[in-house]
C-alpha positions as CSV (number, residue, x, y, z in Angstrom):
1,M,128.3,86.3,98.4
2,E,126.6,89.4,99.5
3,R,127.0,92.5,97.4
4,H,127.6,95.9,99.0
5,M,126.6,98.9,96.9
6,D,128.4,102.2,97.0
7,V,126.3,105.4,96.5
8,S,129.4,107.0,94.9
9,T,128.7,104.9,91.8
10,L,125.5,106.9,91.2
11,P,125.5,109.8,88.7
12,P,126.0,113.3,90.4
13,S,122.4,114.3,89.6
14,V,121.1,111.2,91.4
15,K,123.7,110.9,94.2
16,K,122.6,114.0,96.1
17,M,118.9,112.9,95.9
18,T,119.6,109.4,97.2
19,P,117.8,109.1,100.6
20,A,119.4,107.8,103.7
21,I,118.7,104.1,104.2
22,A,116.1,103.7,107.0
23,P,114.8,100.5,108.6
24,P,112.0,99.0,106.5
25,P,108.5,100.1,107.5
26,E,106.2,97.5,108.9
27,R,103.5,96.7,106.4
28,A,100.7,94.3,105.8
29,P,101.7,91.4,104.3
30,H,101.4,87.7,75.3
31,H,101.4,85.7,79.3
32,A,100.0,82.3,79.5
33,L,96.8,81.5,81.4
34,A,97.1,79.3,84.5
35,P,95.9,75.8,84.1
36,G,92.1,75.5,84.3
37,S,91.5,79.2,83.6
38,P,88.7,80.2,81.3
39,V,89.9,81.2,77.9
40,V,88.3,84.4,76.6
41,P,89.1,85.0,72.8
42,P,90.6,88.4,72.0
43,S,87.8,88.8,69.4
44,S,85.3,89.2,72.2
45,Q,86.8,92.6,72.9
46,L,85.3,93.9,69.6
47,D,81.8,93.3,70.8
48,E,81.6,96.4,72.9
49,F,82.2,98.5,69.7
50,S,79.4,96.8,67.7
51,G,77.2,99.9,67.8
52,D,79.9,102.4,66.9
53,P,79.5,103.4,63.2
54,N,83.0,104.9,63.1
55,F,84.7,101.7,64.4
56,M,86.6,99.8,61.7
57,T,86.0,96.2,62.5
58,S,88.2,94.9,59.7
59,L,91.2,97.0,60.9
60,A,90.6,95.7,64.4
61,R,90.6,92.1,63.2
62,G,93.9,92.7,61.4
63,L,95.5,94.1,64.5
64,L,94.3,91.0,66.5
65,V,96.0,88.7,63.9
66,L,99.2,90.7,64.2
67,Q,99.2,90.4,68.0
68,A,98.6,86.7,67.9
69,F,102.2,86.0,66.8
70,S,104.7,85.6,69.6
71,Q,108.4,84.7,70.1
72,Q,107.4,81.2,71.0
73,K,105.1,80.8,67.9
74,Q,106.7,82.7,65.0
75,D,105.0,80.6,62.3
76,L,101.3,80.0,62.6
77,S,98.6,78.5,60.3
78,I,95.3,80.0,59.6
79,S,93.7,77.4,61.9
80,Q,96.0,78.3,64.7
81,L,95.5,82.0,64.3
82,S,91.8,81.5,64.2
83,K,92.0,79.6,67.6
84,R,94.2,82.3,69.1
85,T,92.1,85.3,68.1
86,G,88.6,83.8,68.2
87,L,88.1,85.0,64.6
88,S,86.7,82.8,61.9
89,R,89.2,81.2,59.5
90,A,87.7,83.2,56.6
91,S,88.4,86.5,58.5
92,V,91.9,85.4,59.4
93,R,92.6,84.4,55.8
94,R,91.5,87.9,54.5
95,C,93.6,89.6,57.2
96,L,96.7,87.6,56.3
97,H,96.1,88.3,52.6
98,T,96.0,92.0,53.3
99,L,98.9,92.0,55.7
100,S,101.0,90.0,53.2
101,K,100.2,92.4,50.4
102,L,101.3,95.3,52.6
103,G,104.5,93.6,53.6
104,F,103.7,93.0,57.3
105,A,103.3,89.2,57.0
106,G,104.5,86.5,54.7
107,S,104.5,82.7,54.1
108,D,107.1,80.4,52.6
109,D,104.7,77.5,51.9
110,G,101.2,79.1,51.7
111,R,100.2,77.3,54.9
112,S,102.3,78.8,57.8
113,F,102.5,82.6,58.1
114,H,105.1,84.8,59.9
115,L,105.6,88.4,60.6
116,R,108.0,90.4,58.3
117,P,110.5,93.1,59.4
118,R,108.2,95.9,58.2
119,V,106.0,95.3,61.3
120,L,108.8,96.9,63.4
121,T,107.9,100.2,61.9
122,L,104.7,100.2,63.9
123,G,106.5,99.9,67.2
124,H,109.3,102.2,66.2
125,S,107.0,105.0,65.5
126,Y,105.8,104.9,69.1
127,L,109.3,104.5,70.6
128,S,110.9,107.2,68.5
129,S,108.1,109.7,69.5
130,M,108.3,108.9,73.3
131,P,111.2,110.7,75.1
132,L,111.1,108.2,78.0
133,A,111.9,105.3,75.7
134,S,115.2,106.8,74.4
135,T,116.1,108.4,77.7
136,A,115.5,105.3,79.9
137,K,117.8,102.8,78.3
138,P,121.3,104.2,79.5
139,V,119.8,105.1,82.9
140,L,118.4,101.7,83.3
141,E,121.6,100.0,82.3
142,H,123.5,102.0,84.9
143,L,121.0,101.0,87.6
144,S,121.3,97.4,86.6
145,Q,125.1,97.5,86.9
146,I,124.9,98.9,90.4
147,L,122.3,96.4,91.7
148,H,123.7,93.5,89.6
149,E,120.0,92.6,88.8
150,S,117.7,92.9,85.8
151,C,115.7,96.2,85.7
152,S,112.8,97.3,83.5
153,I,110.6,100.3,82.8
154,A,107.0,99.8,81.7
155,S,103.8,101.8,81.1
156,L,100.2,100.8,81.6
157,D,98.0,99.7,78.6
158,G,94.6,98.6,79.7
159,F,95.0,95.6,82.0
160,D,98.6,95.0,81.1
161,V,102.0,96.6,81.6
162,V,104.0,97.0,78.4
163,Y,107.8,97.0,78.6
164,I,109.5,100.2,77.3
165,A,113.1,99.4,78.2
166,R,114.9,96.6,79.9
167,A,118.5,95.9,81.1
168,N,118.8,92.2,81.5
169,V,121.6,90.8,83.7
170,T,120.2,87.3,84.3
171,R,117.0,85.7,83.0
172,I,114.9,85.1,86.1
173,M,111.5,84.3,84.4
174,S,110.5,81.3,82.3
175,I,109.5,83.7,79.6
176,D,111.9,86.0,77.8
177,L,111.0,89.6,78.4
178,G,112.0,92.5,76.1
179,V,110.7,95.8,74.7
180,G,107.0,95.4,73.9
181,S,106.5,92.4,76.2
182,R,103.2,92.5,78.2
183,L,102.4,91.1,81.6
184,P,99.2,91.4,83.7
185,A,99.2,94.6,85.8
186,F,97.3,93.2,88.8
187,C,100.1,90.8,89.9
188,T,103.2,92.6,88.9
189,S,105.1,95.3,90.8
190,M,105.1,97.8,88.0
191,G,101.5,97.1,87.3
192,R,100.5,97.8,90.9
193,V,102.4,101.0,91.0
194,L,100.7,102.2,87.8
195,L,97.3,101.1,88.9
196,A,97.7,102.7,92.3
197,N,98.4,106.0,90.7
198,L,95.5,106.1,88.4
199,P,92.7,108.7,89.0
200,A,90.2,107.2,91.5
201,E,87.4,107.2,89.0
202,E,89.4,105.5,86.3
203,L,90.8,102.9,88.7
204,E,87.3,102.0,90.0
205,G,86.1,101.6,86.5
206,L,89.0,99.2,85.7
207,L,89.0,97.0,88.8
208,P,85.7,95.1,88.3
209,R,86.8,94.2,84.7
210,I,90.2,92.6,85.7
211,E,90.4,89.0,84.9
212,F,92.1,87.5,87.9
213,V,94.2,84.5,87.0
214,R,96.0,82.4,89.7
215,Y,99.5,82.0,88.3
216,T,100.9,80.6,91.6
217,D,99.4,79.8,95.0
218,R,100.5,83.3,96.1
219,T,98.6,85.2,93.4
220,L,96.1,87.8,94.7
221,T,92.8,87.0,93.1
222,S,90.1,89.4,94.3
223,V,89.2,93.0,93.7
224,E,88.9,93.8,97.4
225,K,92.3,92.4,98.2
226,L,93.8,94.2,95.2
227,R,92.2,97.5,96.3
228,Q,93.7,97.1,99.8
229,V,97.2,96.4,98.3
230,L,96.9,99.4,95.9
231,S,96.1,101.6,98.9
232,I,99.3,100.5,100.6
233,V,101.3,101.0,97.4
234,R,99.9,104.5,97.0
235,R,100.8,105.4,100.6
236,E,104.3,103.9,100.7
237,G,105.3,104.9,97.1
238,Y,106.5,101.5,96.0
239,A,105.2,98.0,95.4
240,I,106.8,94.6,96.1
241,V,105.3,91.5,94.5
242,D,106.5,88.2,96.0
243,Q,106.2,85.2,93.7
244,E,102.7,86.0,92.5
245,M,103.6,85.9,88.8
246,E,106.1,83.1,89.0
247,I,107.5,81.0,91.9
248,G,111.0,82.2,92.6
249,L,110.5,85.7,91.2
250,R,110.4,88.7,93.5
251,S,110.2,92.3,92.2
252,M,110.0,95.9,93.5
253,A,108.8,98.9,91.5
254,V,108.5,102.7,92.0
255,P,106.7,105.3,89.9
256,V,108.2,107.6,87.3
257,H,106.7,111.1,87.2
258,N,106.7,113.7,84.5
259,Q,107.0,117.5,85.1
260,L,103.3,117.8,85.6
261,G,103.4,115.3,88.5
262,R,101.6,112.6,86.6
263,V,102.9,109.0,86.8
264,I,103.8,108.0,83.3
265,A,105.7,104.8,83.9
266,A,107.2,102.5,86.6
267,I,110.7,101.2,87.1
268,N,111.4,97.9,88.7
269,V,114.1,95.4,89.7
270,G,113.5,91.6,89.6
271,V,115.4,89.1,91.8
272,H,115.5,85.5,92.7
273,A,113.5,85.1,95.9
274,Q,116.0,82.6,97.4
275,R,118.8,85.1,96.9
276,V,117.4,88.4,97.9
277,S,114.9,88.9,100.8
278,I,112.1,91.5,100.9
279,Q,114.0,93.3,103.6
280,D,117.1,93.5,101.4
281,M,115.0,95.0,98.7
282,Q,113.5,97.6,101.0
283,T,116.8,98.6,102.6
284,R,119.3,98.2,99.8
285,F,117.4,98.5,96.5
286,L,114.6,101.0,97.1
287,P,116.9,104.1,97.5
288,Y,118.5,103.4,94.1
289,L,115.1,102.8,92.4
290,R,113.8,106.1,93.8
291,A,117.0,107.9,92.8
292,T,116.8,106.6,89.3
293,A,113.1,107.6,89.0
294,Q,114.1,111.1,90.1
295,E,116.9,111.2,87.5
296,L,114.4,110.3,84.8
297,Y,112.1,113.0,86.0
298,L,114.9,115.6,85.7
299,L,116.0,114.3,82.2
300,L,112.4,114.4,80.9
301,G,112.1,118.0,82.1
């Protein structure tokens, strides 16, 4: 059954900024690697800092070990962590010993290791110091109630988007997303919005280093095509990604600006492709996304 949304349900600060719905403009048409993709160990990232005398390699290795744990694999052996990080078993063993002594990791049998609650203090420090994180949650939940769809806010971290807040109505992806989850920027709607709004020099330095993975037969997999798509996103002020990350998932995102006019995050809505068309997203959802982004802009002021 089709849902009809009433603009009167928006907060007063947003209602008056909600644009009139116009016909859609004509336009050009830790995530698992796709089967057969080359596996690049995270430890290879450390090579570029080998000549930096101030770079603490031991600390970097410990952080790689921390990031190797996931919701799907909460208990990992030294061998498994070595394979996931690309670090030697001896390095992993020393990292785990240190992390365990500091209370960030633990083991019940001396063979399999898991993270301990103290690791949450690392993320909490960031979230508590970031106004957007605390401001976004209630605004995002209100938007999700209006659209009856799952909505998220994320920021850019290197080649990935990192989820800052999420209001989950129904699970539409095979992986469970939450605060701190990461997805590749090049094939997600929030990622494309954030990439499109990078300074030109920074974007051009980033594009050649993106590792394009074909997640579905719709995934965009070349720098030139991505550059063209980002140009459209920059011009139109929003991005739609149609089943490039996962078949059946369609998403739309818009930028969130701060008072200096800089894009600091993106807000999106994800839907089942069979249930909501691209035209529906453009005509029914886009005004609400833009109005919510504007409310966040005002709240952050």
